[in-house]
C-alpha angles and dihedrals in degrees: 000000000000094000137010115210118197112196148164110218091216094067117092092198089055090051093056092047091049091055088052090051092048090052091050092047092052093047094047102032092243125164116228126203111206115213139174125264109174121209086187091059091043091053100027095137096043111038110149112231092239090062099042098092094045092049092047090053089046089052091055089052092050090055088059092046091055093044090053091046090052088059093045091249097142096148090052090052090050092049091050092051090049091054092045094048093048090054095045116027099023092045096041096243128132115238113273136172090253093053092047090051092048091049090052090052094046091049090054093243102124091127090059094046095100088074089069092072099029108109090198087081091060090084091055090049091051093047091050091047091048092049093052094044092049090051094059105026132232129326098042135112139190130354115046121179124200127183132185114267094031119108092210139024126235134231105243141308086238110209127189090208138006107267124222117260097269092051092041090056091047090055091048095045091049095045100050098065090045092052091051094049108093092208093057113102116159148343116192144161132178119269119241 
């Protein structure tokens, strides 16, 4: 894989970054591995009631992502996330079980749908989450990006909007050498 993208489908910032990564992958012929990062695991002792249903639906989706990854079906996982993000973030809806189910159907993954409700995949979700979290350190959230040749992953990049292809490639081309430089730690500015 040319990039591993750990994500929680409930996060709108993560959705924008994923669309950036998809544009870069298409332009450069990169292969993306889609992996679970769970905001429910990250915040398991302090989930606000108003986010509980969305994070539960997201958890179901992440089971499927890890089940597809286990079979090497990275493109299927990416297509599922695209359908899910279109129905949630693009449409202005919080994740729900119904939306997750409709995204599975639209992505043509009905045969894999049993993974959504199979608790045996929770361990794979936690292992994926732990791997991503360990690669970037504490005090981060979704998304996490890892690339070959880099000792550590990064949180982000966090984008306020999905850039056009030229700008998307500029971000990628600037980010890669920084990620692979062991001395590089962080670039950050406040959100508006």
